N, C-alpha and C positions, 0 to 999 in steps of 0.2 A: 849318453849311456851312464856316465858316472853319477847321475842323480838317482839311479835305481837303488832301492834298499839292498843291503848286503846279501840277503838271501836270494835276490834276483840276479846276482852277478856270479858268473861261473868262469873259472880259469880254463884255458885251452886244454890243459892236461886233464881236468875233470870232464870236460866236454868229450875229449877223445875217448876216455874210459866209457862214458855213456853211449858213445857211438860204436864202441867195440872196434876202434881203429888205433893205430899207433899215433902217438903225439905228433910225430913228424908229418903224418898224413893230414892231421887236423891243421897244422901250420901251413902246409901246402894249399889246403882248401881256403884258408884265410888269405894267403898271399895271392891266390888266383881270383879272389873276389867271390867265390862260391859261398863263403860264410862271412857274415858281417861281424867284425870284432874291433875292439879298441886296443891299440898298443899302449901299454902302461909303463914299459921300461925298455931301454935300449941295451945293446950289448949282445952277447952270445945267446942269452936265454930268450930274447925277444918275447917278453911276457905279454900276453894278450888276455883280455876278458871279454866275455860274451854275455848277452842277456839270456835269461832262462827261456824266453820265448824263441830266441834264435836256436838255442840248443835243442829245444823240443821240435822246432820246424825241421832242422837237419835230421834229427833222429827219425822223424816220420818219413823223410825222403830215403834215408838209408835202409829202413825196414822194408819199404815198398820197392826198392831197387833190386 
């Protein structure tokens, strides 16, 4: 995933905003495996990044749910 151009990488916080869910919900989805993401930092923030394609895939699922 890290080989993606910067414009194709989205943080979990931005993804949550686009999905209209709380950031904690997005992190739960990532932890459960519902959403594919790459962990880029340890610690309390648990920073994750996602591909634009994954964000759009989940967005389509959330809209149709």
